[in-house]
Rosetta silent file (secondary structure, phi, psi, omega in degrees, C-alpha in Angstrom):
SEQUENCE: XXXXXXXXXXXXXXXXXXXXXXXXXXXXXXXXXXXXXXXXXXXXXXXXXXXXXXXXXXXXXXXXXXXXXXXXXXXX
SCORE:     score description
SCORE:     0.000 S_00000001
   1 L     0.000  127.232 -179.483  -15.591   70.409   34.748 S_00000001
   2 L   -89.190  132.936  179.111  -15.478   68.977   31.240 S_00000001
   3 L   -79.070  150.420  179.952  -17.541   70.730   28.568 S_00000001
   4 L   -77.579  -23.689 -178.232  -19.873   68.706   26.403 S_00000001
   5 L  -101.628  123.797 -178.260  -18.818   70.538   23.221 S_00000001
   6 L   -89.262  114.334 -177.813  -15.288   69.818   22.008 S_00000001
   7 L   -68.890   -8.346  178.358  -13.730   72.990   20.495 S_00000001
   8 L   -83.104  -10.109  175.969  -11.314   70.836   18.472 S_00000001
   9 L   -74.406  132.531 -169.873  -14.148   69.628   16.222 S_00000001
  10 H   -56.404  -40.855 -178.547  -13.939   71.639   13.009 S_00000001
  11 H   -70.499  -31.972  176.465  -17.535   72.899   12.937 S_00000001
  12 H   -71.403  -44.105  178.060  -17.320   74.014   16.593 S_00000001
  13 H   -57.504  -45.486 -179.913  -13.939   75.653   15.975 S_00000001
  14 H   -65.676  -39.226  178.822  -15.356   77.514   12.980 S_00000001
  15 H   -64.327  -37.590 -179.997  -18.421   78.597   14.954 S_00000001
  16 H   -73.181  -47.926 -171.494  -16.194   79.964   17.737 S_00000001
  17 H  -104.454   -3.811 -177.307  -13.510   81.669   15.667 S_00000001
  18 L  -109.109   17.043 -179.640  -15.258   82.229   12.340 S_00000001
  19 L  -114.258  149.503 -179.838  -18.076   84.514   13.414 S_00000001
  20 H   -59.622  -35.174 -178.260  -18.179   88.303   13.486 S_00000001
  21 H   -64.595  -24.651 -176.728  -19.358   88.252   17.107 S_00000001
  22 H  -110.485   25.525 -177.866  -16.140   86.495   18.151 S_00000001
  23 H   -59.423  -39.026  177.987  -13.655   88.503   16.094 S_00000001
  24 H   -63.705  -37.987  176.596  -11.761   89.630   19.222 S_00000001
  25 H   -62.035  -40.517  177.768  -11.444   85.992   20.289 S_00000001
  26 H   -61.922  -44.838  179.720   -9.951   85.205   16.860 S_00000001
  27 H   -62.038  -45.961  179.143   -7.377   88.010   17.188 S_00000001
  28 H   -64.257  -40.048  178.466   -6.345   86.858   20.662 S_00000001
  29 H   -62.275  -47.533 -179.286   -6.165   83.231   19.511 S_00000001
  30 H   -62.340  -43.392  178.355   -3.949   84.100   16.517 S_00000001
  31 H   -62.961  -39.391  179.886   -1.620   86.213   18.657 S_00000001
  32 H   -67.081  -41.015 -177.593   -1.322   83.429   21.239 S_00000001
  33 H   -75.785  -38.993 -172.378   -0.578   80.750   18.644 S_00000001
  34 H  -100.877   10.029 -171.814    1.697   82.824   16.390 S_00000001
  35 L   -50.274  -40.897 -178.032    3.481   84.945   19.010 S_00000001
  36 L   -78.353  -16.839 -178.485    6.978   83.681   18.158 S_00000001
  37 L   -97.403   -8.352 -176.160    6.413   84.062   14.382 S_00000001
  38 L   -98.797  137.456  174.102    5.030   87.618   14.411 S_00000001
  39 L   -82.193  -22.438  176.833    7.151   90.742   14.300 S_00000001
  40 L  -146.712  148.537 -178.614    4.174   92.720   15.616 S_00000001
  41 L   -68.422  149.382  175.367    0.917   91.548   17.192 S_00000001
  42 E   -71.610  134.176 -178.246   -2.210   91.200   15.088 S_00000001
  43 E  -110.222  -21.831  179.057   -4.613   94.021   15.880 S_00000001
  44 E  -152.455  152.080  176.155   -7.571   93.188   13.671 S_00000001
  45 E  -136.396  131.358  177.099   -9.006   90.334   11.663 S_00000001
  46 L  -109.835  124.116 -179.012  -11.674   90.686    9.028 S_00000001
  47 L   -86.770  113.079 -176.377  -13.671   87.564    8.324 S_00000001
  48 L  -114.386  171.784  172.017  -14.120   87.381    4.566 S_00000001
  49 L   -61.573  120.756 -173.653  -15.445   84.879    2.088 S_00000001
  50 L   -77.875   -7.271 -176.080  -12.666   82.246    2.161 S_00000001
  51 E   -91.611  131.595  172.366  -13.141   81.121   -1.444 S_00000001
  52 E   -97.246  115.673 -177.090  -11.038   82.555   -4.259 S_00000001
  53 L   -64.972  152.559  176.179  -13.105   82.334   -7.421 S_00000001
  54 L   -72.126  140.336  175.051  -11.696   80.771  -10.539 S_00000001
  55 L   -97.964  -29.718 -179.664  -10.616   83.237  -13.202 S_00000001
  56 L  -128.261  158.721 -177.136  -10.121   80.649  -15.938 S_00000001
  57 L   -58.351  -34.602 -177.334  -11.773   77.308  -16.663 S_00000001
  58 L   -84.848   -6.726 -179.837   -8.593   75.377  -15.820 S_00000001
  59 L   -66.870  153.343  174.694   -8.027   77.151  -12.485 S_00000001
  60 L   -97.456  150.529  174.762   -8.477   75.276   -9.238 S_00000001
  61 L   -72.503  134.215  176.548  -10.680   76.516   -6.451 S_00000001
  62 E  -124.446  150.218 -178.960   -8.617   77.768   -3.527 S_00000001
  63 E  -123.661  127.233  178.249   -9.637   78.497    0.042 S_00000001
  64 L   -96.743  127.505 -177.834   -7.779   80.985    2.245 S_00000001
  65 L   -74.142  -53.053 -176.040   -7.885   80.085    5.914 S_00000001
  66 L  -146.523  135.634  168.500   -6.985   83.422    7.522 S_00000001
  67 L  -119.926  127.185 -176.504   -6.006   86.890    6.376 S_00000001
  68 E  -135.299  153.028  176.783   -4.823   89.133    9.216 S_00000001
  69 E  -115.872  133.656 -179.678   -3.371   92.641    9.644 S_00000001
  70 E   -90.086  179.862 -176.552   -0.715   93.346   12.269 S_00000001
  71 L   -67.733  -12.505  177.104   -0.196   96.502   14.329 S_00000001
  72 L   -97.872    7.241  175.832    2.158   97.850   11.642 S_00000001
  73 L    84.843    7.917 -179.905   -0.552   97.609    8.957 S_00000001
  74 L   -89.568  141.694  176.061    0.870   94.574    7.145 S_00000001
  75 E   -95.613  145.139  174.235   -1.395   91.799    5.918 S_00000001
  76 L  -141.626    0.000    0.000   -0.475   88.149    6.219 S_00000001
């Protein structure tokens, strides 16, 4: 059965993986996608404001996609 909502659309993807209610889904998704690149599995993800404010007038606005902590306490 094909679903009517496509999870590859950015706003749907963000709604699924960018909400506090689905934090466990985000952790499982990251571990599944990054399994070969991780030395230890991710155990928690905290959804934060993704924007890094400018400190100086000439700075550019930057957006961080994901910050995650692995089972050894390291952030990436």
